C-alpha positions as CSV (number, residue, x, y, z in Angstrom):
1,X,11.4,-4.1,-25.7
2,X,8.0,-5.7,-26.3
3,X,4.6,-4.4,-27.4
4,X,2.8,-6.4,-24.8
5,X,3.1,-4.7,-21.4
6,X,5.1,-6.8,-18.8
7,X,4.4,-5.3,-15.4
8,X,5.1,-6.5,-11.9
9,X,3.8,-5.6,-8.5
10,X,6.3,-5.9,-5.7
11,X,5.3,-6.2,-2.1
12,X,7.8,-6.6,0.8
13,X,6.6,-9.4,3.1
14,X,5.3,-8.2,6.5
15,X,7.7,-5.3,6.1
16,X,7.6,-3.6,9.6
17,X,7.7,-7.0,11.4
18,X,10.5,-8.2,9.1
19,X,12.6,-5.2,9.9
20,X,12.1,-5.7,13.7
21,X,13.2,-9.3,13.3
22,X,16.4,-8.2,11.6
23,X,17.1,-5.7,14.3
24,X,16.4,-8.3,17.0
25,X,16.7,-11.9,15.7
26,X,15.3,-13.4,19.0
27,X,11.9,-12.2,17.7
28,X,11.9,-14.5,14.6
29,X,10.3,-17.5,16.2
30,X,7.8,-15.5,18.3
31,X,4.4,-14.1,17.3
32,X,5.3,-10.5,16.7
33,X,2.9,-7.6,16.4
34,X,3.9,-4.1,15.3
35,X,1.3,-1.6,16.5
36,X,-0.2,0.3,19.4
37,X,-0.8,-0.6,23.0
38,X,-2.8,-3.8,23.4
39,X,-4.1,-2.5,26.7
40,X,-5.4,0.7,25.2
41,X,-6.8,1.7,21.9
42,X,-3.9,0.5,19.8
43,X,-4.1,-0.9,16.3
44,X,-2.1,-3.5,14.5
45,X,0.2,-2.0,11.8
46,X,1.4,-5.5,10.7
47,X,2.2,-8.9,12.2
48,X,4.8,-11.5,11.3
49,X,3.6,-14.8,9.8
50,X,3.8,-16.6,13.2
51,X,1.3,-14.2,14.6
52,X,-0.9,-14.4,11.5
53,X,-1.3,-18.1,12.1
54,X,-3.3,-17.0,15.1
55,X,-5.6,-14.8,13.0
56,X,-3.8,-11.5,13.8
57,X,-4.2,-9.1,10.9
58,X,-3.3,-5.5,10.0
59,X,-5.9,-2.8,11.1
60,X,-7.2,-5.2,13.9
61,X,-7.3,-3.7,17.3
62,X,-4.2,-4.6,19.4
63,X,-6.6,-5.7,22.1
64,X,-8.2,-8.3,19.8
65,X,-4.7,-9.4,18.6
66,X,-3.7,-10.0,22.2
67,X,-6.9,-11.9,22.8
68,X,-6.2,-14.2,19.8
69,X,-2.6,-14.6,20.7
70,X,-1.8,-13.9,24.4
71,X,1.8,-14.8,23.9
72,X,2.4,-12.2,21.2
73,X,5.2,-9.7,21.5
74,X,4.1,-6.1,20.8
75,X,6.5,-3.4,19.6
76,X,5.7,0.2,18.7
77,X,6.4,1.2,15.0
78,X,9.8,2.8,14.3
79,X,9.1,4.8,11.2
80,X,12.5,6.3,10.6
81,X,14.1,2.9,10.8
82,X,11.6,1.5,8.2
83,X,12.3,4.4,5.9
84,X,16.0,3.6,5.9
85,X,15.3,0.0,4.9
86,X,12.9,1.1,2.3
87,X,15.4,3.4,0.7
88,X,17.9,0.6,0.5
89,X,15.3,-1.7,-1.1
90,X,14.2,0.7,-3.8
91,X,17.8,1.7,-4.6
92,X,18.5,-2.0,-5.2
93,X,15.3,-2.4,-7.3
94,X,16.1,0.5,-9.6
95,X,19.5,-0.9,-10.2
96,X,17.7,-3.9,-11.9
97,X,14.6,-2.2,-13.3
98,X,14.9,1.6,-13.9
99,X,11.2,2.3,-14.5
100,X,9.2,2.0,-11.3
101,X,6.2,3.5,-9.6
102,X,6.3,3.4,-5.8
103,X,2.9,3.3,-4.3
104,X,3.9,2.7,-0.7
105,X,7.0,2.4,1.5
106,X,6.8,-1.4,1.0
107,X,5.2,-1.8,-2.5
108,X,5.2,-0.6,-6.0
109,X,4.9,-1.4,-9.7
110,X,7.9,-2.2,-12.0
111,X,8.0,-2.1,-15.8
112,X,9.7,-5.4,-16.5
113,X,9.2,-4.8,-20.2
114,X,12.2,-2.4,-20.1
115,X,14.5,-5.3,-19.3
116,X,12.7,-8.5,-20.4
117,X,11.7,-9.7,-23.9
118,X,8.9,-12.1,-22.8
119,X,7.3,-13.5,-19.7
120,X,9.8,-16.3,-19.3
121,X,12.6,-13.8,-19.0
122,X,10.4,-11.6,-16.8
123,X,10.1,-14.4,-14.3
124,X,13.9,-14.6,-14.2
125,X,14.2,-10.9,-13.7
126,X,11.6,-11.1,-10.8
127,X,13.8,-13.8,-9.2
128,X,16.9,-11.7,-9.6
129,X,15.1,-8.8,-7.9
130,X,14.2,-11.1,-5.0
131,X,17.9,-12.2,-4.8
132,X,19.2,-8.6,-4.9
133,X,16.7,-7.4,-2.2
134,X,17.6,-10.3,0.1
135,X,21.3,-9.8,-0.5
136,X,21.2,-6.1,0.2
137,X,18.7,-5.9,3.1
138,X,18.0,-9.6,4.2
139,X,14.3,-8.8,3.5
140,X,12.0,-10.9,1.3
141,X,9.5,-9.7,-1.2
142,X,6.7,-11.2,-3.3
143,X,6.0,-10.3,-6.9
144,X,3.1,-10.7,-9.3
145,X,3.9,-10.4,-13.0
146,X,1.2,-9.8,-15.6
147,X,0.1,-7.5,-18.5
148,X,-1.8,-5.1,-16.3
149,X,-1.6,-3.4,-12.9
150,X,-4.8,-4.9,-11.6
151,X,-3.7,-8.5,-12.3
152,X,-0.1,-8.2,-11.1
153,X,-1.4,-6.5,-7.9
154,X,-3.6,-9.4,-7.1
155,X,-1.0,-11.9,-8.2
156,X,1.7,-10.6,-5.8
157,X,-0.4,-11.6,-2.8
158,X,-1.1,-15.2,-4.0
159,X,2.2,-16.9,-2.9
160,X,3.4,-14.9,0.2
161,X,6.0,-14.9,1.5
162,X,8.8,-14.8,-1.0
163,X,6.7,-15.9,-3.9
164,X,6.5,-15.1,-7.6
165,X,3.2,-15.5,-9.5
166,X,3.3,-15.0,-13.3
167,X,0.0,-14.6,-15.3
168,X,0.9,-14.9,-19.0
169,X,-1.0,-13.0,-21.7
170,X,-4.4,-14.4,-22.4
171,X,-4.8,-16.1,-18.9
172,X,-5.8,-13.0,-16.9
173,X,-9.5,-13.7,-16.8
174,X,-9.0,-17.4,-15.9
175,X,-6.6,-16.5,-13.1
176,X,-9.0,-13.9,-11.6
177,X,-12.2,-15.9,-12.1
178,X,-12.3,-18.1,-8.9
179,X,-11.1,-15.4,-6.5
180,X,-13.5,-13.6,-4.2
181,X,-14.8,-10.3,-5.5
182,X,-13.5,-8.4,-2.5
183,X,-9.9,-8.9,-3.8
184,X,-10.6,-6.8,-6.9
185,X,-9.1,-3.3,-6.4
186,X,-11.9,-0.8,-6.5
187,X,-14.6,-3.0,-4.9
188,X,-15.3,-1.2,-1.7
189,X,-17.7,-2.3,1.1
190,X,-20.8,-0.9,-0.5
191,X,-20.1,-2.5,-3.9
192,X,-19.1,-5.8,-2.2
193,X,-22.4,-5.8,-0.3
194,X,-24.4,-5.2,-3.4
195,X,-22.6,-7.9,-5.4
196,X,-22.7,-10.5,-2.7
197,X,-26.4,-9.7,-2.2
198,X,-27.0,-10.5,-5.8
199,X,-25.1,-13.7,-5.7
200,X,-22.0,-12.3,-7.4
201,X,-19.3,-13.6,-5.0
202,X,-16.4,-14.2,-7.4
203,X,-14.4,-12.0,-9.8
204,X,-15.5,-14.4,-12.6
205,X,-19.2,-13.9,-11.8
206,X,-18.6,-10.1,-12.0
207,X,-16.8,-10.4,-15.3
208,X,-19.8,-12.3,-16.7
209,X,-22.5,-9.8,-15.8
210,X,-24.7,-8.6,-18.6
211,X,-24.9,-4.8,-19.1
212,X,-28.4,-4.6,-17.7
213,X,-27.5,-6.5,-14.5
214,X,-24.3,-4.5,-14.1
215,X,-26.1,-1.2,-14.4
216,X,-28.7,-2.3,-11.8
217,X,-26.0,-3.3,-9.3
218,X,-23.3,-0.7,-9.9
219,X,-24.7,2.4,-11.6
220,X,-22.5,5.0,-13.2
221,X,-19.0,4.5,-14.4
222,X,-17.9,2.2,-11.6
223,X,-19.7,-0.9,-13.0
224,X,-18.0,-1.0,-16.4
225,X,-14.6,-0.2,-14.8
226,X,-14.9,-3.0,-12.3
227,X,-16.1,-5.5,-14.9
228,X,-13.2,-4.6,-17.2
229,X,-10.8,-5.2,-14.3
230,X,-12.5,-8.5,-13.5
231,X,-11.7,-9.5,-17.1
232,X,-8.1,-8.5,-16.6
233,X,-8.5,-5.3,-18.7
234,X,-6.6,-2.3,-17.2
235,X,-4.8,0.1,-19.4
236,X,-3.2,2.2,-16.6
237,X,0.5,2.8,-17.1
238,X,3.1,3.4,-14.4
239,X,2.8,6.9,-12.9
240,X,6.3,8.3,-12.9
241,X,7.4,11.3,-10.8
242,X,8.1,14.4,-12.9
243,X,8.6,17.9,-11.6
244,X,5.9,18.1,-8.9
245,X,4.3,21.2,-7.4
246,X,3.3,19.0,-4.4
247,X,4.1,15.5,-3.2
248,X,1.2,13.6,-1.6
249,X,0.0,10.1,-0.8
250,X,-3.5,8.9,0.2
251,X,-5.2,5.6,0.9
252,X,-8.8,4.4,0.9
253,X,-9.8,2.1,3.8
254,X,-11.6,-1.3,3.2
255,X,-14.1,-0.1,5.8
256,X,-14.9,3.4,7.1
257,X,-12.5,4.1,10.0
258,X,-13.1,6.2,13.1
259,X,-10.5,4.9,15.6
260,X,-8.2,7.8,16.2
261,X,-5.0,5.8,16.8
262,X,-5.6,3.8,13.6
263,X,-6.1,7.0,11.7
264,X,-2.8,8.4,13.1
265,X,-1.0,5.2,12.2
266,X,-2.2,5.5,8.6
267,X,-1.2,9.2,8.5
268,X,2.3,8.3,9.7
269,X,2.6,5.6,7.1
270,X,1.6,8.0,4.4
271,X,4.0,10.6,5.8
272,X,6.8,8.1,5.4
273,X,6.0,7.7,1.8
274,X,5.7,11.4,1.2
275,X,9.1,11.9,2.9
276,X,10.7,9.2,0.8
277,X,9.4,10.9,-2.4
278,X,10.6,14.3,-1.3
279,X,14.1,13.0,-0.5
280,X,14.5,11.0,-3.7
281,X,13.8,14.3,-5.6
282,X,15.9,16.4,-3.2
283,X,12.9,18.4,-2.3
284,X,11.4,19.9,0.8
285,X,8.2,21.9,1.4
286,X,6.7,24.5,3.7
287,X,3.0,23.6,3.6
288,X,1.7,20.3,5.0
289,X,-1.9,19.2,4.2
290,X,-4.1,16.5,5.6
291,X,-7.0,15.2,3.5
292,X,-10.1,13.7,5.0
293,X,-12.8,12.0,2.9
294,X,-15.9,11.1,4.9
295,X,-18.4,8.2,4.6
296,X,-20.7,10.4,2.4
297,X,-17.7,11.1,0.1
298,X,-17.4,14.7,1.1
299,X,-13.8,16.0,1.4
300,X,-12.2,18.3,3.9
301,X,-8.5,19.5,3.9
302,X,-6.6,21.2,6.6
303,X,-3.2,22.8,6.0
304,X,-0.5,24.7,7.8
305,X,2.5,26.7,6.4
306,X,5.8,26.5,8.3
307,X,8.6,29.0,8.6
308,X,11.1,26.5,7.3
309,X,10.7,23.7,4.7
310,X,10.5,20.1,5.9
311,X,11.1,16.6,4.4
312,X,11.5,14.5,7.5
313,X,8.8,11.7,8.0
314,X,8.3,12.1,11.7
315,X,7.8,15.8,11.6
316,X,5.5,15.6,8.6
317,X,3.6,12.9,10.5
318,X,3.3,15.0,13.7
319,X,1.9,18.0,11.8
320,X,-0.4,15.9,9.6
321,X,-1.8,14.1,12.7
322,X,-2.5,17.4,14.3
323,X,-4.2,18.6,11.2
324,X,-6.3,15.4,11.1
325,X,-7.4,16.0,14.7
326,X,-8.3,19.6,13.8
327,X,-10.4,18.4,10.9
328,X,-12.2,15.9,13.0
329,X,-12.9,18.5,15.7
330,X,-14.5,20.7,13.0
331,X,-16.5,17.8,11.6
332,X,-16.5,14.5,13.5
333,X,-17.2,11.2,11.7
334,X,-15.9,8.0,10.2
335,X,-13.4,8.4,7.3
336,X,-13.2,6.5,4.0
337,X,-9.8,8.0,3.0
338,X,-7.0,10.0,4.5
339,X,-4.1,11.7,2.7
340,X,-1.0,13.7,3.4
341,X,0.6,16.2,1.1
342,X,3.5,18.6,1.1
343,X,3.6,21.7,-1.1
344,X,5.5,24.9,-1.4
345,X,8.4,22.9,-2.7
346,X,12.1,23.9,-3.1
347,X,15.3,22.1,-3.8
348,X,16.7,22.9,-0.4
349,X,16.3,20.2,2.2
350,X,16.2,20.7,5.9
351,X,19.3,19.7,7.9
352,X,18.6,16.7,10.1
353,X,20.7,14.4,12.2
354,X,20.1,10.7,11.6
355,X,21.1,8.0,14.1
């Protein structure tokens, strides 16, 4: 409908915690932490906004969360329940915007240009999406609207919860400039340390780097890529699902991660996403793979092939966690990235009972 891309990034607000509050309304006014055992090696998956006011954050140890907020209520994640809510949310979204790229159980990109002529209309569509999601599921979401993925991803986090941030064409660099450089997708711990050490603490300062300075700080292709993103330049289109030979999901950690429970939690989150993608395509698969990328960027994969095809999140998660453990026994060490994949696909889904 328009030659200028109009994209949005949608992020469900404190998704796991919000679902738990819907299931038990007595939790709404309490600091709520979804995660592992605070008296063991548990890790926070997410926290509601009451708990966040005490400094509780995702990926923090549950013990630290309890120290910061002794009155917090801790609940274990219920992945199958979250998957049901996620399906309802995305079915609602695609009724409004047909072209979407899901990047997680609780987030994804939308091509608003398919339903909006300009950015004013795009804002109204974003508001309609919020209304539809709330009406269908009672959940809230935040959206960032911009011309590129990198800008709308950052924008969606600026007015949480239940916010809409629109960055019109031509204002991308100005919007990004004052923000901390760590907020720019692609800036990992090493790049951040180099930039901060050189006095480059904002996205605007990165955008203004001369070629020689950029090459000295961030050699190779990473420097120009990040500088373009800092200027709001990002030509990536939505990645739409075609006819896959495998279905996978992976995530890179802000910091190298060695805590086993935290790694298992991430594997199960990715397994939920893989399961959702399989079910939306009416697929199942016999081979489950776990991917491990270490701090030195080396990659190991571990796979197993089953007698029957699977598509169920908990089962995929159980298998992938065992594969992760096997990989770490073969080569211990902190990980930069983990991934989960299912291959050997067919159109026949396993029979499962859902309660």
